C-alpha positions in Angstrom: 200.7 78.1 -127.2 197.9 76.3 -125.4 195.3 74.7 -127.6 191.9 76.4 -127.7 189.8 73.9 -125.8 186.5 74.6 -124.0 188.4 74.9 -120.7 191.0 77.4 -122.0 188.4 79.5 -123.7 186.3 79.6 -120.5 189.4 80.6 -118.5 190.2 83.3 -121.0 186.7 84.7 -120.7 187.1 84.8 -116.9 190.4 86.6 -117.2 188.9 89.2 -119.6 191.4 88.1 -122.4 188.5 87.4 -124.8 184.8 88.2 -124.7 181.7 86.3 -125.6 179.2 88.2 -127.8 175.6 88.4 -126.9 173.8 85.5 -128.6 170.3 86.1 -129.8 168.4 82.8 -129.8 170.0 79.3 -130.0 172.0 77.9 -132.9 170.4 77.2 -136.2 169.0 73.7 -135.9 170.9 71.1 -137.9 169.2 68.1 -139.4 170.5 66.0 -136.6 172.5 66.8 -133.5 175.9 65.0 -133.2 177.2 66.4 -130.0 176.1 67.4 -126.5 177.1 71.0 -127.3 174.7 71.1 -130.2 171.9 69.7 -128.1 172.5 72.2 -125.4 173.0 75.2 -127.7 173.6 78.8 -126.6 170.4 79.3 -124.7 168.2 78.1 -121.9 166.0 75.9 -124.1 167.4 73.3 -126.5 166.2 73.6 -130.1 166.0 69.8 -130.1 163.4 69.7 -127.3 161.0 66.8 -128.0 163.2 65.4 -130.8 165.1 62.1 -130.9 168.9 62.3 -131.1 171.1 59.3 -131.9 174.5 58.0 -130.9 175.5 61.0 -128.8 179.0 60.2 -127.4 180.3 61.1 -124.0 181.9 60.0 -120.8 179.9 59.3 -117.6 180.9 61.7 -114.9 178.5 61.0 -112.1 175.7 58.5 -111.4 172.5 59.4 -109.6 169.5 57.3 -108.5 167.5 57.9 -111.7 170.1 58.8 -114.3 173.6 60.0 -115.0 175.6 62.9 -116.2 177.3 62.6 -119.6 180.0 65.0 -120.7 181.6 65.4 -124.1 185.0 63.7 -124.6 185.9 66.4 -127.2 184.4 69.8 -126.4 183.5 72.4 -128.9 185.0 75.8 -128.8 181.9 77.8 -127.8 182.0 78.7 -124.1 178.3 79.6 -124.3 177.2 76.0 -124.8 177.4 73.4 -122.0 179.3 70.2 -122.8 177.3 68.0 -120.5 173.7 66.7 -120.1 171.7 64.6 -117.7 170.5 61.2 -119.1 167.3 60.3 -117.3 166.8 56.5 -116.8 164.0 56.5 -114.2 165.6 53.7 -112.3 169.3 53.2 -111.2 171.3 53.3 -114.4 173.6 50.4 -115.5 176.7 52.6 -115.9 179.6 53.7 -113.8 181.8 56.8 -113.7 184.4 57.0 -116.5 182.3 54.8 -118.8 182.5 55.9 -122.4 179.0 55.5 -123.9 176.8 56.6 -126.8 173.2 57.6 -126.0 170.1 57.6 -128.2 166.9 59.1 -126.8 164.5 62.0 -126.7 165.6 65.5 -125.7 163.4 67.0 -123.0 163.5 70.3 -121.1 162.6 69.2 -117.6 161.1 71.8 -115.2 160.9 70.7 -111.6 157.7 71.4 -109.7 154.9 73.1 -111.6 155.3 72.7 -115.4 154.3 76.4 -115.7 156.2 77.5 -112.7 159.1 79.8 -112.2 162.0 77.3 -112.0 164.3 77.1 -115.0 164.5 73.9 -117.0 167.3 71.4 -117.1 168.0 69.8 -120.5 167.8 66.0 -120.4 167.8 63.0 -122.6 165.0 60.6 -121.8 163.9 57.1 -123.0 167.6 56.4 -123.5 169.3 53.5 -125.2 172.9 53.3 -124.0 175.8 51.6 -125.7 179.1 51.1 -123.9 182.3 52.0 -125.6 185.1 51.3 -123.0 186.4 53.6 -120.3 188.3 56.9 -120.1 189.3 59.7 -117.8 187.0 62.3 -116.3 187.3 65.7 -118.0 189.2 68.4 -116.2 187.0 70.4 -113.9 186.1 73.9 -114.8 187.2 76.0 -111.9 184.8 78.5 -110.4 186.2 81.3 -108.2 189.7 82.5 -107.7 191.8 81.9 -110.9 188.8 80.6 -112.6 185.4 81.6 -113.9 183.3 84.1 -111.8 179.6 84.6 -112.1 178.4 88.0 -113.4 177.1 90.3 -110.6 173.6 90.6 -112.0 170.6 88.5 -112.8 168.9 90.6 -115.4 167.4 90.8 -118.8 166.8 93.8 -121.1 163.4 92.5 -121.9 161.5 91.7 -118.7 159.5 88.5 -118.7 160.3 84.9 -119.4 164.1 84.5 -119.9 163.6 81.2 -121.6 161.6 82.8 -124.4 163.4 86.1 -124.6 165.9 85.0 -127.1 168.7 86.7 -125.1 171.7 84.8 -123.9 174.8 86.4 -122.5 176.9 84.4 -120.0 179.3 87.3 -119.5 176.6 89.7 -118.2 173.8 87.5 -116.8 174.4 85.0 -114.0 171.4 82.9 -115.1 173.1 82.4 -118.5 176.5 81.9 -116.9 175.3 78.9 -114.9 173.3 77.6 -117.8 176.5 77.5 -119.9 178.0 75.1 -117.4 174.9 72.9 -116.9 175.8 69.3 -116.0 179.6 69.9 -116.4 182.3 68.9 -114.0 183.3 72.0 -112.0 185.3 72.7 -108.9 185.6 75.3 -106.1 188.7 75.7 -103.9 188.8 76.6 -100.2 185.1 77.7 -100.4 183.8 79.6 -97.4 180.5 78.4 -95.9 178.0 81.2 -95.6 175.2 79.0 -94.4 175.2 76.0 -92.0 174.5 72.6 -93.3 170.8 72.3 -93.8 168.6 69.4 -92.9 168.6 68.5 -96.6 172.4 68.3 -96.6 173.1 71.5 -98.4 175.8 74.1 -97.8 175.9 77.5 -99.4 179.4 78.7 -100.1 181.4 81.6 -101.6 183.9 80.2 -104.1 186.0 83.4 -104.0 186.4 86.8 -102.4 183.5 89.1 -103.1 182.6 92.8 -103.2 179.4 91.9 -101.4 178.6 93.0 -97.8 180.1 90.4 -95.5 178.7 90.0 -92.0 181.0 90.2 -89.0 180.7 86.5 -88.5 181.5 85.2 -92.0 178.2 85.4 -93.9 177.2 87.6 -96.8 174.3 90.1 -96.7 171.5 90.3 -99.2 171.1 94.0 -100.0 168.8 96.0 -102.1 171.4 96.2 -104.9 173.2 92.8 -104.6 171.6 89.3 -104.6 175.1 87.7 -104.4 175.0 85.7 -107.7 178.4 84.2 -106.8 176.8 82.0 -104.1 176.7 78.3 -104.9 175.1 75.4 -103.0 177.0 72.2 -102.4 174.6 69.4 -101.8 174.8 65.8 -100.6 173.0 64.0 -103.4 176.1 62.1 -104.4 178.2 62.3 -101.2 177.4 63.0 -97.6 177.9 66.6 -96.5 179.7 67.4 -93.3 178.1 69.5 -90.5 179.4 73.0 -90.9 178.6 76.4 -89.5 178.9 79.8 -91.1 182.6 80.8 -91.2 183.9 77.3 -91.7 186.0 76.5 -94.9 185.6 73.6 -97.2 189.4 73.1 -97.7 191.0 72.1 -100.9 189.0 71.4 -104.1 185.3 70.4 -104.0 184.6 68.7 -107.4 181.2 67.8 -108.7 178.7 68.4 -111.5 176.8 71.6 -111.9 173.0 71.3 -111.7 170.0 73.5 -111.0 167.2 72.5 -108.6 164.8 74.1 -106.2 165.5 77.5 -107.9 169.2 77.7 -107.4 172.4 76.5 -109.1 174.1 73.8 -107.2 177.1 71.4 -107.3 176.6 67.7 -106.6 179.9 67.0 -104.9 181.7 63.7 -105.8 183.2 63.4 -102.3 182.6 64.6 -98.7 184.6 67.8 -98.3 187.2 68.4 -95.6 186.3 71.2 -93.2 188.4 73.8 -91.3 186.3 75.2 -88.5 185.9 78.9 -88.0 185.1 78.3 -84.4 181.9 80.3 -84.4 180.1 80.6 -81.1 176.5 81.7 -80.3 176.1 85.3 -79.1 174.9 86.5 -75.7 173.4 89.9 -75.3 174.4 92.2 -72.5 172.4 92.3 -69.2 169.7 95.0 -69.5 170.3 96.6 -66.1 167.8 99.4 -65.5 166.7 99.4 -69.2 163.4 98.0 -70.4 164.3 95.0 -72.6 161.8 93.9 -75.3 162.6 90.9 -77.5 161.2 89.1 -80.5 161.7 85.4 -81.0 160.2 83.0 -83.5 160.1 79.6 -81.8 159.3 77.7 -85.0 156.0 75.9 -84.5 156.5 75.1 -80.9 153.9 72.9 -79.2 153.8 70.2 -76.5 154.4 67.4 -79.1 158.0 68.7 -79.4 160.5 66.9 -77.3 161.8 68.1 -74.0 165.2 69.0 -75.5 163.5 71.5 -77.9 161.8 73.3 -75.0 165.0 73.2 -72.9 167.0 74.8 -75.8 164.4 77.6 -76.2 164.5 78.1 -72.4 168.3 78.3 -72.4 168.2 80.8 -75.3 165.7 83.1 -73.6 167.2 82.8 -70.1 170.9 83.0 -71.0 171.5 84.3 -74.6 168.8 86.9 -74.3 169.3 87.5 -70.6 165.6 87.1 -69.7 164.1 90.2 -71.3 161.3 92.0 -69.6 158.9 91.3 -72.5 159.3 88.7 -75.2 157.1 88.8 -78.3 156.9 85.1 -79.4 155.9 84.0 -82.8 154.8 80.5 -84.0 153.3 79.3 -80.7 151.1 76.4 -81.6 148.1 75.1 -79.8 148.1 72.3 -77.2 148.4 69.4 -79.6 150.2 71.0 -82.5 149.3 69.9 -86.0 146.6 67.5 -84.9 143.5 69.0 -86.7 140.8 68.4 -84.1 139.5 71.8 -83.4 141.8 72.6 -80.5 142.9 76.2 -80.4 144.0 76.7 -76.7 147.8 77.1 -76.2 148.0 77.3 -72.4 150.0 74.1 -72.2 152.5 75.3 -74.8 153.0 78.6 -72.9 153.3 76.8 -69.6 155.9 74.4 -70.9 158.0 77.1 -72.4 157.8 79.2 -69.2 158.9 76.2 -67.1 161.8 75.6 -69.5 163.0 79.2 -69.1 162.8 79.0 -65.3 164.6 75.7 -65.3 167.4 77.4 -67.3 167.8 80.0 -64.6 165.6 82.6 -66.3 162.7 84.6 -65.0 159.3 83.3 -63.9 157.3 84.7 -66.8 153.6 85.1 -67.2 151.9 85.3 -70.6 149.3 87.1 -72.6 147.7 86.0 -75.8 144.4 85.5 -77.7 143.4 82.1 -79.1 142.7 82.3 -82.9 139.7 80.8 -84.6 140.4 77.3 -85.8 142.6 77.2 -89.0 142.1 80.9 -89.7 145.7 82.1 -89.1 147.7 80.1 -91.6 150.6 77.8 -90.7 150.2 74.0 -90.4 146.6 72.8 -90.6 145.5 72.2 -87.0 148.5 74.0 -85.6 146.8 77.3 -85.0 150.0 79.3 -84.7 149.8 82.7 -83.1 151.8 85.5 -81.5 151.8 86.2 -77.8 153.8 87.9 -75.0 155.9 86.6 -72.2 156.4 89.2 -69.5 158.1 89.5 -66.2 155.5 90.7 -63.6 158.4 91.8 -61.3 159.6 94.3 -63.8 156.6 95.4 -65.9 152.9 95.9 -65.0 150.3 94.3 -67.3 146.7 95.0 -66.4 144.5 92.7 -68.4 141.3 94.2 -69.7 138.8 91.6 -70.7 136.9 91.8 -74.0 139.6 90.8 -76.5 138.9 87.8 -78.7 139.8 86.4 -82.1 137.5 88.6 -84.1 136.9 91.8 -82.1 139.3 94.7 -83.1 141.0 96.5 -80.3 140.4 100.3 -80.3 142.3 103.2 -79.0 140.6 105.4 -76.4 141.6 108.4 -74.2 142.8 106.1 -71.5 144.5 103.5 -73.7 143.3 100.3 -75.3 139.7 99.1 -75.2 141.0 95.8 -73.9 144.4 94.3 -73.2 145.7 92.5 -75.0 143.8 93.0 -78.3 144.1 92.1 -82.0 144.4 94.8 -84.7 141.6 94.7 -87.3 141.5 90.9 -87.1 138.6 90.5 -89.7 140.2 92.6 -92.3 141.0 90.6 -95.5 144.6 91.6 -95.1 144.9 88.9 -92.4 143.3 86.1 -94.4 145.2 82.8 -93.6 147.7 84.9 -91.7 148.6 85.6 -88.0 146.8 88.6 -86.6 148.9 91.2 -84.7 148.6 91.4 -80.9 149.0 94.7 -79.0 149.7 94.8 -75.3 149.8 97.8 -73.0 152.6 97.5 -70.4 153.9 99.9 -67.7 157.6 100.1 -66.8 159.0 102.6 -64.3 155.9 104.7 -64.6 156.1 104.8 -68.5 153.3 103.3 -70.5 154.6 101.2 -73.4 152.5 99.8 -76.3 154.1 96.6 -77.8 152.7 95.1 -81.0 153.7 91.5 -81.8 153.5 90.6 -85.4 153.9 87.7 -87.8 153.2 88.9 -91.3 152.3 86.7 -94.3 155.2 84.5 -95.5 157.2 84.8 -98.7 155.9 81.5 -100.0 155.0 81.7 -103.7 157.6 84.3 -104.7 159.7 83.6 -107.7 163.3 82.5 -107.0 166.2 84.9 -107.6 167.6 82.4 -110.2 164.2 81.9 -111.8 162.6 81.9 -115.2 160.8 85.2 -114.7 162.9 88.4 -114.4 162.7 90.6 -112.6 161.5 88.0 -110.0 157.9 88.5 -109.1 157.4 88.8 -105.3 153.6 88.3 -105.3 153.5 87.7 -101.5 154.5 91.3 -100.9 150.9 92.5 -101.7 149.4 91.0 -98.6 152.3 92.2 -96.4 151.8 95.8 -97.7 148.2 95.7 -96.7 149.1 94.3 -93.3 151.8 97.0 -92.8 149.3 99.7 -93.6 146.9 98.5 -91.0 149.6 98.4 -88.3 150.7 101.9 -89.3 147.1 103.2 -89.1 146.9 101.7 -85.6 150.1 103.3 -84.5 148.9 106.6 -85.9 145.8 106.3 -83.7 148.0 105.8 -80.7 150.0 108.9 -81.5 146.8 110.9 -82.1 145.6 110.0 -78.6 149.1 110.7 -77.2 151.7 112.3 -79.4 154.4 111.0 -77.1 153.1 107.4 -77.0 155.9 104.9 -76.5 155.3 102.3 -79.2 157.3 99.2 -80.1 156.3 97.2 -83.2 158.3 93.9 -83.6 158.2 90.4 -84.8 158.6 88.2 -87.9 157.6 90.7 -90.6 158.9 88.4 -93.4 160.4 91.2 -95.3 163.7 93.0 -95.7 164.7 96.2 -93.9 164.8 98.0 -97.3 161.5 96.7 -98.4 158.3 98.6 -99.2 156.7 96.7 -96.4 158.9 98.5 -93.9 158.3 101.8 -95.7 154.6 101.3 -95.2 155.1 100.5 -91.5 157.2 103.7 -91.0 155.0 106.0 -93.2 154.2 109.5 -92.1 156.7 109.3 -89.2 154.7 106.7 -87.3 157.8 104.5 -86.6 161.5 104.2 -87.4 163.4 101.0 -87.9 165.6 99.8 -85.1 168.1 98.6 -87.8 169.0 102.2 -88.2 170.7 101.9 -84.8 173.2 99.2 -85.9 175.8 98.6 -88.6 174.7 97.0 -91.8 176.9 93.9 -91.2 174.7 93.2 -88.2 171.4 93.4 -90.0 170.3 89.9 -90.4 168.1 87.4 -88.6 167.7 84.7 -91.2 169.7 82.9 -93.9 168.1 81.7 -97.1 170.2 80.1 -99.9 173.3 81.5 -98.3 172.0 85.1 -98.1 172.0 86.6 -94.6 168.9 88.8 -94.5 166.4 90.5 -92.4 163.0 89.0 -91.8 162.5 89.9 -88.2 162.0 93.6 -87.4 162.0 95.9 -84.3 160.6 99.3 -84.9 160.0 102.2 -82.5 158.1 105.5 -82.3 160.5 108.4 -83.1 160.3 109.7 -79.6 162.2 106.6 -78.4 165.2 107.0 -80.8 167.6 108.5 -78.2 166.5 105.9 -75.6 166.9 102.8 -77.8 169.5 100.3 -78.7 169.1 97.0 -80.7 171.0 93.7 -80.6 170.3 90.9 -83.1 171.5 87.9 -81.1 173.0 85.4 -83.5 172.3 82.0 -81.8 170.5 80.0 -84.5 170.7 80.7 -88.2 174.5 80.4 -88.5 174.6 76.9 -86.9 173.8 73.4 -88.2 172.5 72.7 -84.7 169.8 75.3 -84.3 166.7 75.5 -82.2 164.9 77.9 -84.5 165.4 79.0 -88.1 165.3 82.7 -86.9 167.6 84.7 -84.7 166.0 86.7 -81.9 166.5 90.4 -81.3 166.6 92.4 -78.1 165.5 96.1 -78.1 166.4 98.0 -74.9 165.0 101.4 -73.9 166.6 103.7 -71.3 163.8 105.8 -69.7 
């Protein structure tokens, strides 16, 4: 019979052979902790926080720039308590992997970022005195994934609020607690599938095993209303350089490292650079529009003339070839003529001209543009950047008759003959748009049909609690502003429909919210609009990847009368690739009149 070690108990829990009971609170505090397991306890907060511990034995498993990870040589038999801890030394520590040491110091629950913020803490020993005691072998890695431990499907608590203070701890049922029970320990994943490209910070999100989640057709995994994909892990390059991977690639063999938590997510600091098997993913190209009207949305990620020529050329190539030169392109994150230089410049004519030239050079159409300069530093984004939305349009395919009068603060109105000016901003002085981009509406004519297109870039999700955060359910405070913005756009669409019940309306852009969100419900309320995502399969519904979750941020909505005329294609050219021009994928909506 196999001995009951920490590893065999964890494996038995994963296989369902034994179960771990719900632990209420941490262990009763002894007079003095003797082991790492006692320090960690069965909970998110150590009962020894702020206290000195002496002569804690362990083996050094990994060394960072400001400390090292220490794991028990002899583990306890409680799978709910982690057997490892980070020893913070501030400067480079004078230890190496496999050193056996004893540590005396002060236990500290360290919370990255705001001390009162939503990140979970990591238990550390600080102000450490370290005594060497020879060398040993690294502990066997705890396997996560197939034939190993698997994270629970839910991040939840029966008592909403601060999970660190709730007293509840159940690694079998709660993914937060599951990863806490492995904090700092040597773990491994085998043949993990990349569901994000390598980020600029050297991070790769992976699936360590097969999943019941919604997989995209191209190898990613979808964030849905009911599944936040707790099995996702991030492999980062803090200890070893990460390879350049795309979605659909595989990190072959075992990736071994220490489990940590940072920037709101569980992560593995890999000991070695993983080997990669390519999935041979290629950027998509939409079909030629033919006699259909093609309207696209594309976030060009803070584009301005200070960007290099290669960036403009790549955007030009994307629009000309991957999007097949749509008739109208709603562009988001166009910056002013000198970018983030905060000198009062708000004009963006040079930015538009350089983008249009790049499209033409790539074999695309000779576009013209329509936009309204914002007031200085009133629309959010980088200080001095003055990002805004605007339109590129093909004058050979669509008519756009400019009506003067639109400016940064004057709201466009709907009259019997159409817009009071063209283009115009929707309710630009409403507080819903404070420090946020104002929507721009343009009136276009195609093949005798008048089409109203509203370009949007709603308030960002910055400030929301992380999925793997301290507060559950996660508070998404940024939604409040987007709800107000959605209501204003809905009201405007209703005005268009009241003036003409058959008005052809397209509302699109970076809405910064999911297709199943209340924001979209408010946009579509009272039958004003329908989501273009209803026209495509769920596996195709994503335009962004965040922490490995393929998700919708960019929307394309249409008035109900266009339903039978419309088709939508999310063109996956950016978010799945390490070499990307923007952090969003564009979409093309076509209308057959």
